[in-house]
C-alpha positions in Angstrom: -15.8 -8.1 -13.3 -13.3 -5.6 -11.9 -9.9 -6.4 -10.4 -10.1 -3.3 -8.2 -13.2 -1.8 -6.5 -13.1 1.8 -5.0 -16.2 2.5 -2.9 -15.5 6.1 -1.7 -14.2 9.3 -3.1 -10.7 9.3 -4.5 -8.6 11.8 -6.5 -8.7 11.2 -10.2 -5.0 10.8 -10.4 -5.2 7.8 -8.1 -8.0 6.2 -10.1 -6.1 6.7 -13.3 -3.0 5.2 -11.8 -4.9 2.0 -11.1 -7.0 2.0 -14.3 -3.9 2.1 -16.5 -3.0 -1.4 -15.3 -6.1 -3.0 -13.9 -9.8 -3.2 -14.6 -11.0 -0.7 -12.0 -14.5 0.2 -10.8 -14.9 3.6 -9.1 -18.3 4.2 -7.6 -18.9 6.2 -4.4 -22.6 5.3 -4.7 -21.6 1.8 -3.3 -21.4 3.2 0.2 -24.0 1.4 2.2 -25.2 -0.5 -0.8 -24.2 -4.1 -0.1 -26.5 -5.5 -2.8 -24.7 -3.5 -5.5 -21.3 -4.2 -4.0 -21.6 -7.9 -3.6 -21.4 -9.0 -7.3 -18.5 -6.7 -7.9 -16.4 -8.4 -5.2 -16.8 -11.9 -6.8 -13.5 -11.6 -8.8 -12.1 -8.5 -7.1 -8.5 -8.6 -5.9 -8.3 -5.2 -4.3 -10.8 -3.1 -2.4 -10.2 0.6 -1.7 -12.2 2.4 1.0 -12.3 5.4 3.3 -14.1 5.3 6.7 -17.7 4.7 5.7 -17.3 1.2 4.2 -17.3 -1.5 7.0 -14.7 -4.1 6.0 -15.8 -7.0 8.2 -16.1 -10.7 8.0 -19.4 -10.7 6.1 -18.0 -8.3 3.4 -14.7 -10.2 3.1 -16.7 -13.4 2.5 -18.1 -11.8 -0.6 -14.6 -11.5 -2.1 -13.0 -14.9 -2.2 -10.2 -13.6 -4.5 -9.6 -10.5 -2.4 -5.8 -10.0 -1.8 -5.5 -6.5 -0.4 -7.5 -3.6 1.2 -6.4 0.0 0.5 -7.5 2.6 3.1 -7.8 6.2 1.9 -6.8 7.7 5.2 -5.2 6.5 8.5 -7.9 5.4 10.8 -8.7 1.7 10.8 -11.7 1.4 13.1 -14.0 0.5 10.1 -11.8 -2.4 9.2 -11.8 -5.7 11.0 -8.1 -6.2 11.1 -8.4 -9.7 12.7 -10.7 -10.9 10.0 -8.3 -9.5 7.3 -5.4 -11.1 9.0 -7.2 -14.5 9.2 -7.5 -14.3 5.4 -4.0 -13.1 5.0 -5.3 -9.8 3.5 -3.0 -6.8 4.3 -4.5 -3.4 4.9 -2.6 -0.5 3.4 -3.4 2.9 4.9 -2.2 6.3 3.7 0.0 6.8 6.8 1.5 10.3 6.8 -0.3 11.6 3.8 -2.8 13.9 5.7 -0.6 15.1 8.6 -0.2 18.7 7.3 -3.9 19.1 6.5 -5.0 18.0 10.0 -2.3 20.1 11.7 -3.3 23.2 9.8 -7.0 22.6 10.5 -6.2 22.3 14.2 -4.3 25.5 14.3 -7.1 27.3 12.4 -9.6 26.0 15.0 -7.5 27.3 17.9 -7.2 30.7 16.4 -10.9 31.0 15.5 -12.1 29.9 18.9 -9.7 32.1 20.8 -11.1 35.1 19.0 -14.6 34.4 20.2 -17.4 35.4 17.8 -15.3 37.7 15.7 -15.6 35.5 12.7 -19.4 35.2 13.0 -20.3 38.8 13.1 -21.7 39.2 9.5 -25.4 39.4 10.4 -24.9 42.0 13.1 -22.5 44.2 11.0 -24.8 44.1 8.0 -27.7 45.1 10.3 -25.8 48.2 11.3 -24.7 46.9 14.7 -21.1 47.2 15.9 -20.4 44.4 18.5 -16.8 45.2 18.9 -16.4 45.1 22.7 -18.4 41.9 23.0 -16.2 40.1 20.5 -12.8 40.8 22.1 -10.9 37.5 22.1 -7.6 36.1 23.3 -4.2 35.6 21.8 -2.7 32.2 21.2 0.7 33.4 22.5 1.2 32.1 26.0 -1.8 29.8 25.9 -1.3 26.2 27.0 -2.1 23.6 24.3 -2.5 20.0 25.4 -2.2 17.1 23.0 -3.9 13.8 23.8 -1.7 11.6 21.8 1.8 12.5 20.5 2.0 10.7 17.2 2.9 12.2 13.8 -0.1 14.5 13.5 0.2 15.8 17.0 3.8 16.6 16.4 2.9 18.6 13.3 0.4 20.5 15.4 3.0 21.1 18.1 5.5 22.5 15.5 3.0 25.0 14.2 1.6 25.9 17.6 5.1 26.7 18.9 5.4 29.3 16.1 2.5 31.1 17.7 4.2 31.1 21.1 1.9 28.5 22.7 3.2 26.4 25.5 2.9 22.7 24.7 2.1 19.5 26.7 1.2 16.0 25.5 0.0 12.8 27.1 0.9 9.6 25.3 1.8 6.5 27.2 3.3 4.9 24.1 6.0 7.6 23.7 8.9 6.9 26.1 10.2 9.6 28.4 13.6 9.5 26.7 12.1 9.8 23.1 14.0 12.7 21.5 10.7 14.0 20.0 9.8 15.6 23.3 12.8 17.9 23.2 12.8 18.3 19.4 9.2 19.7 19.4 9.5 21.5 22.7 6.7 19.6 24.3 6.3 18.8 28.0 5.6 15.1 28.7 2.4 14.8 30.8 -0.2 12.2 31.9 -3.9 12.0 31.3 -6.1 13.2 33.0 -3.6 15.0 35.3 -2.7 17.6 32.7 -6.3 18.7 32.0 -6.5 21.5 34.7 -3.4 23.2 33.2 -4.8 23.5 29.6 -6.3 26.4 27.7 -6.9 24.1 24.7 -7.1 20.3 24.4 -6.6 18.7 21.0 -7.4 15.0 20.5 -5.0 13.0 18.4 -5.5 9.5 19.7 -6.8 6.4 17.8 -10.1 4.8 18.8 -9.3 1.8 21.1 -11.2 0.1 23.9 -9.2 2.3 26.3 -9.7 5.6 24.5 -13.5 5.1 23.8 -15.3 7.8 25.8 -12.1 8.9 27.5 -13.2 12.6 27.1 -16.4 12.3 29.2 -18.1 14.4 31.9 -15.3 13.7 34.4 -12.5 14.7 32.0 -14.3 17.8 30.8 -15.0 18.9 34.4 -11.2 18.9 35.1 -10.6 21.3 32.3 -10.5 25.0 33.3 -13.6 27.1 32.9 -13.5 28.8 29.5 -11.1 26.3 27.9 -11.5 24.7 24.5 -11.7 21.3 22.9 -10.8 20.1 19.4 -11.4 16.6 18.1 -10.1 15.6 14.7 -9.3 12.0 15.7 -12.4 9.7 16.2 -15.8 10.7 17.3 -16.3 8.1 20.0 -13.2 9.3 21.9 -15.5 12.1 23.1 -18.8 11.5 24.9 -21.0 13.8 22.8 -23.8 14.2 25.4 -21.2 15.3 28.0 -19.6 17.8 25.6 -23.0 19.3 24.8 -23.7 19.7 28.6 -20.3 21.3 29.2 -20.9 23.9 26.4 -24.5 24.6 27.4 -23.4 25.2 31.0 -20.7 27.6 29.9 -17.9 25.5 31.5 -16.2 25.1 28.2 -15.6 28.2 26.1 -15.9 26.4 22.8 -15.3 23.2 20.8 -14.5 22.3 17.3 -15.7 18.8 16.4 -14.7 17.2 13.0 -15.6 13.6 13.8 -18.7 12.0 15.3 -19.8 8.7 16.8 -22.1 8.3 13.8 -21.3 9.6 10.4 -23.1 11.2 8.6 -24.3 12.9 11.8 -28.0 12.4 12.3 -30.4 15.4 12.0 -32.0 16.7 15.1 -29.0 15.5 17.3 -28.0 16.5 20.8 -25.8 19.3 19.4 -28.8 21.3 18.1 -28.8 24.7 19.8 -25.5 24.2 21.6 -23.5 27.4 21.8 -19.9 28.0 20.9 -19.7 24.9 18.8 -18.1 24.5 15.4 -19.0 21.3 13.5 -17.3 20.1 10.3 -17.9 17.0 8.3 -14.8 14.9 9.0 -12.9 17.3 6.7 -9.8 18.2 8.7 -7.5 15.8 6.8 -9.1 16.4 3.4 -7.6 19.1 1.3 -6.8 19.1 -2.4 -3.2 18.5 -1.6 -3.8 15.7 1.0 -6.4 14.0 -1.1 -3.9 13.8 -4.0 -1.2 12.4 -1.7 -3.6 9.9 0.0 -5.1 8.8 -3.3 -1.8 8.3 -5.2 0.0 6.7 -2.2 -2.8 4.1 -1.7 -3.1 3.6 -5.5 0.6 3.1 -5.9 0.8 0.7 -3.0 -2.2 -1.3 -4.2 -0.7 -1.7 -7.7 2.7 -2.5 -6.2 1.2 -5.2 -4.0 -0.7 -6.8 -6.8 2.4 -6.8 -9.0 4.7 -8.1 -6.2 6.7 -4.9 -6.0 8.1 -3.2 -2.8 5.6 -0.7 -1.2 6.3 3.0 -0.8 5.7 5.4 2.1 4.4 9.0 2.3 6.7 11.9 2.6 4.1 14.7 2.8 5.6 16.3 5.8 9.2 15.5 5.2 10.1 19.1 4.7 8.2 20.2 7.9 10.0 18.0 10.5 
């Protein structure tokens, strides 16, 4: 039986790093297949997952020899941290490894939405139409970007948005008023939901907690200016999906880019069918060739280090961008 089980997609470099020293089983088909996973965990010492494998008490009970869980990403809402702690099983996320990818995705979403339908004109142009006046958009320069959360990813977004001349605000009760990051990134410290009426774009960068679940609901969306935009690359349940659909259908919001959902994969025939000015992506903002390599090798290296009793390492993906 394997020492290490990997249940979700991982860059080959990370797989090879582990396989050189340990009996390693890599099988993304194990997602949602508890019957196939159970026997593999009997002698397993390390489990490596992304966000679709629930690591809960019942799964941990299948791995009596489990010593460590590697998380190919940063969100931990699919992992029961209390259950892991009770068994003295550390969880090793890829903190910092996808900051650049999420930040670039966010900036791309801002630019695409501000330019209206300009990037969706293929059918009309190929049909001989010329919808130029209808597709006049807006510049990013001078627009106000609000960040819900001011952690590492939000700071990388702020750095890039500032280069486009955007004005920056952020709400994060866990970042003190005297933290030098506010001045360093040129961001005005604000409070939620008070800053919502001042924003052209709201970008969500907060973890999912009992306090943030559903925080962007009908009331919050109503406080945003008419024609403003929403981006969510954090966690799906931070945004109330039905409320967002209503705000887009009514025309109150000018658009939204949603990369994360309350249920993933997103069910067919959902509430977003037919909703205008909506860009949906499959939880891909933090996944590029470069970030996947960093995430995979960082987690693989830390898992192997842990199993060998060596000091862990940290990511430096954005070190040159701070």
